[in-house]
C-alpha positions as CSV (number, residue, x, y, z in Angstrom):
1,X,-22.4,-5.4,-8.0
2,X,-21.2,-6.4,-11.5
3,X,-17.6,-7.3,-11.8
4,X,-17.1,-4.7,-14.5
5,X,-14.3,-2.8,-12.6
6,X,-15.1,0.7,-14.0
7,X,-16.7,3.2,-11.7
8,X,-17.7,6.5,-13.2
9,X,-17.6,9.6,-11.1
10,X,-20.7,11.8,-11.7
11,X,-18.9,14.9,-10.6
12,X,-21.5,17.4,-12.0
13,X,-23.7,19.9,-10.4
14,X,-26.9,19.3,-12.1
15,X,-29.3,16.3,-11.5
16,X,-30.4,16.4,-15.2
17,X,-26.8,16.0,-16.4
18,X,-26.1,13.3,-13.8
19,X,-29.2,11.3,-15.0
20,X,-28.3,11.8,-18.6
21,X,-24.9,10.3,-18.0
22,X,-26.5,7.5,-15.8
23,X,-28.8,6.5,-18.6
24,X,-26.0,6.6,-21.2
25,X,-23.7,4.5,-19.1
26,X,-26.2,2.0,-17.6
27,X,-25.1,-1.5,-18.5
28,X,-21.7,-0.3,-19.6
29,X,-19.9,0.3,-16.3
30,X,-19.8,-1.4,-13.0
31,X,-21.1,1.5,-10.9
32,X,-21.6,5.2,-10.7
33,X,-20.0,7.3,-8.0
34,X,-22.0,10.2,-6.4
35,X,-19.7,12.5,-4.4
36,X,-20.0,15.7,-2.5
37,X,-20.4,18.0,-5.6
38,X,-23.5,16.3,-6.8
39,X,-25.0,15.2,-3.5
40,X,-24.7,18.7,-2.0
41,X,-27.0,20.1,-4.8
42,X,-29.3,17.2,-5.4
43,X,-29.4,15.3,-2.1
44,X,-30.5,11.7,-1.5
45,X,-33.1,11.9,-4.3
46,X,-30.4,11.7,-7.0
47,X,-29.2,8.4,-5.4
48,X,-32.7,7.0,-5.6
49,X,-33.1,8.2,-9.2
50,X,-29.8,6.5,-10.2
51,X,-30.7,3.3,-8.4
52,X,-34.1,3.3,-10.2
53,X,-32.1,2.8,-13.4
54,X,-30.7,-0.3,-12.0
55,X,-27.2,1.0,-11.7
56,X,-25.1,0.3,-8.5
57,X,-24.2,3.5,-6.6
58,X,-20.9,4.3,-4.9
59,X,-21.7,7.0,-2.4
60,X,-18.4,8.8,-1.9
61,X,-19.0,11.4,0.9
62,X,-16.0,10.4,3.0
63,X,-17.7,10.6,6.5
64,X,-15.3,11.8,9.2
65,X,-16.9,12.7,12.5
66,X,-17.4,11.3,16.0
67,X,-18.3,7.5,15.9
68,X,-22.0,8.0,16.7
69,X,-22.6,10.6,13.9
70,X,-20.7,8.5,11.4
71,X,-22.7,5.3,12.4
72,X,-25.9,7.2,11.9
73,X,-24.8,8.6,8.5
74,X,-23.9,5.1,7.4
75,X,-27.3,3.8,8.5
76,X,-28.9,6.4,6.3
77,X,-26.7,5.5,3.3
78,X,-27.8,1.8,3.7
79,X,-31.4,2.9,3.4
80,X,-30.5,4.4,0.1
81,X,-29.4,1.0,-1.2
82,X,-25.8,2.0,-2.1
83,X,-23.3,-0.6,-2.9
84,X,-20.2,1.2,-1.6
85,X,-19.5,4.1,0.6
86,X,-16.5,5.9,2.1
87,X,-15.3,7.0,5.5
88,X,-11.9,8.5,6.4
89,X,-9.6,5.9,7.9
90,X,-8.0,9.0,9.7
91,X,-11.1,9.2,11.9
92,X,-9.7,6.3,14.0
93,X,-10.6,2.7,14.9
94,X,-13.5,3.5,17.1
95,X,-15.1,5.4,14.2
96,X,-14.5,2.7,11.7
97,X,-15.8,0.0,14.0
98,X,-19.0,2.0,14.7
99,X,-19.5,2.4,10.9
100,X,-19.1,-1.2,10.3
101,X,-21.5,-2.2,13.0
102,X,-24.0,0.4,11.7
103,X,-23.7,-1.1,8.1
104,X,-24.4,-4.6,9.4
105,X,-27.3,-3.8,11.6
106,X,-28.9,-1.4,9.3
107,X,-28.6,-3.9,6.3
108,X,-30.4,-6.4,8.4
109,X,-33.0,-4.0,9.6
110,X,-33.9,-2.4,6.3
111,X,-33.5,-5.7,4.2
112,X,-30.7,-4.2,2.1
113,X,-27.4,-5.7,1.0
114,X,-24.6,-4.7,3.3
115,X,-22.5,-2.1,1.4
116,X,-18.8,-2.4,0.8
117,X,-17.4,0.1,3.4
118,X,-14.1,1.7,2.2
119,X,-11.6,3.6,4.2
120,X,-10.0,6.7,2.6
121,X,-6.3,6.8,3.2
122,X,-4.6,9.7,1.5
123,X,-6.4,11.8,-1.1
124,X,-4.8,11.3,-4.6
125,X,-4.6,15.1,-5.0
126,X,-2.1,15.4,-2.2
127,X,1.7,15.3,-2.8
128,X,4.3,14.5,-0.2
129,X,5.1,18.1,0.3
130,X,1.4,18.9,1.0
131,X,1.2,16.1,3.6
132,X,4.1,17.8,5.4
133,X,2.2,21.1,5.3
134,X,-0.7,19.6,7.4
135,X,1.7,18.1,10.0
136,X,2.0,14.5,8.6
137,X,5.1,12.6,7.6
138,X,5.8,13.9,4.0
139,X,5.6,10.4,2.5
140,X,2.3,9.4,0.9
141,X,3.1,5.7,0.6
142,X,4.1,5.4,4.3
143,X,1.0,7.3,5.4
144,X,-1.3,5.2,3.2
145,X,0.3,2.0,4.6
146,X,-0.2,3.2,8.3
147,X,-3.9,4.0,7.7
148,X,-4.3,0.7,5.8
149,X,-3.1,-1.4,8.7
150,X,-5.3,0.5,11.0
151,X,-8.3,-0.2,8.7
152,X,-7.5,-3.9,8.7
153,X,-7.2,-3.9,12.6
154,X,-10.6,-2.2,12.8
155,X,-12.3,-4.8,10.6
156,X,-12.7,-2.9,7.4
157,X,-12.7,-4.8,4.1
158,X,-11.8,-2.2,1.6
159,X,-9.8,0.9,1.0
160,X,-9.6,3.9,-1.4
161,X,-6.0,4.6,-2.4
162,X,-3.8,5.8,-5.3
163,X,-3.1,3.1,-7.8
164,X,0.6,3.7,-7.2
165,X,0.2,2.5,-3.6
166,X,-1.5,-0.7,-4.6
167,X,1.6,-2.9,-4.9
168,X,2.8,-1.9,-1.4
169,X,-0.7,-2.6,0.1
170,X,-1.0,-5.9,-1.7
171,X,2.2,-6.9,0.2
172,X,0.4,-7.0,3.5
173,X,-3.3,-6.8,3.1
174,X,-5.6,-9.9,3.3
175,X,-6.2,-11.3,-0.2
176,X,-9.9,-10.6,-0.2
177,X,-9.4,-6.9,0.7
178,X,-11.0,-4.6,-1.9
179,X,-9.0,-1.8,-3.3
180,X,-10.8,1.2,-5.1
181,X,-8.5,3.5,-6.9
182,X,-9.2,7.0,-8.2
183,X,-6.5,8.8,-10.1
184,X,-7.1,6.6,-13.1
185,X,-6.3,8.3,-16.4
186,X,-6.6,6.5,-19.8
187,X,-3.5,6.9,-22.0
188,X,-3.4,10.4,-23.4
189,X,-5.8,11.9,-20.9
190,X,-5.0,15.1,-18.9
191,X,-4.0,14.5,-15.3
192,X,-6.1,17.3,-14.0
193,X,-5.7,17.8,-10.2
194,X,-4.6,14.2,-9.8
195,X,-1.0,13.8,-8.8
196,X,-0.5,10.0,-8.5
197,X,-2.1,8.2,-11.6
198,X,-2.0,5.1,-13.6
199,X,-3.8,3.8,-16.7
200,X,-6.8,1.5,-16.2
201,X,-4.8,-1.6,-17.4
202,X,-1.8,-0.7,-15.2
203,X,-4.0,-0.3,-12.1
204,X,-5.7,-3.7,-12.6
205,X,-2.3,-5.3,-13.2
206,X,-1.0,-3.7,-10.0
207,X,-3.9,-5.2,-8.0
208,X,-6.8,-2.8,-8.0
209,X,-10.2,-4.2,-7.9
210,X,-12.2,-1.1,-8.9
211,X,-11.1,1.9,-11.0
212,X,-12.7,5.4,-10.6
213,X,-12.7,7.5,-13.8
214,X,-14.5,10.8,-14.0
215,X,-13.7,13.5,-16.5
216,X,-12.2,11.4,-19.2
217,X,-15.5,9.7,-19.6
218,X,-18.0,12.4,-18.5
219,X,-16.5,15.2,-20.4
220,X,-16.4,13.1,-23.6
221,X,-18.7,13.9,-26.5
222,X,-19.9,10.3,-26.3
223,X,-19.4,9.0,-22.8
224,X,-20.7,5.5,-23.5
225,X,-18.3,5.0,-26.4
226,X,-15.4,6.1,-24.3
227,X,-16.4,3.8,-21.5
228,X,-16.8,0.9,-23.8
229,X,-13.4,1.6,-25.3
230,X,-11.8,1.6,-21.8
231,X,-13.4,-1.6,-20.9
232,X,-12.0,-3.2,-24.1
233,X,-8.5,-2.2,-23.1
234,X,-8.9,-4.4,-20.0
């Protein structure tokens, strides 16, 4: 995957719009993220079509199930030749270990590069109060750190987290650990439903490796121009 750190979230419901964006952004950003919204309507074929354009794909389906089911889902994702995919760290160490083993064995079996497997800690839309509502300690930073340590112990090599938790995580994570941060908002952009945000430059300076940006680019009249402007600020 190119070291351009920008990952654009294709959070749209039409394959035609997703491919239009993919063609416009190819060569300008580091990867394109396909999540539940697009994958549910378009299925694996949209991944194949985006990959056919030569653009790396971050498949963000946040697998969370029993270990065997997650392992099989990871194996299927490897066959689609994705560069990154997500699983919920809250699924536990056995689930994460099964996913890692599936990624390794499937990559060898299908002659694909092994994807970067990312543990999802706390969704960036959740506030401390909302964590308390679901029975967790109402402190997002502490919950993220707890799940991050579990991910490291399970052998994971990357996490998805809010950019505001990055400095805390960098205090104890291995130096090669990859951090992917949604909740990135260029200066002047609306926050939307994100509650813990930073600008792209702030996030990189804090220690993020990859920056996920959606609406500020995809909803722009000229997505490629906006993406290029963001890259220039870095």
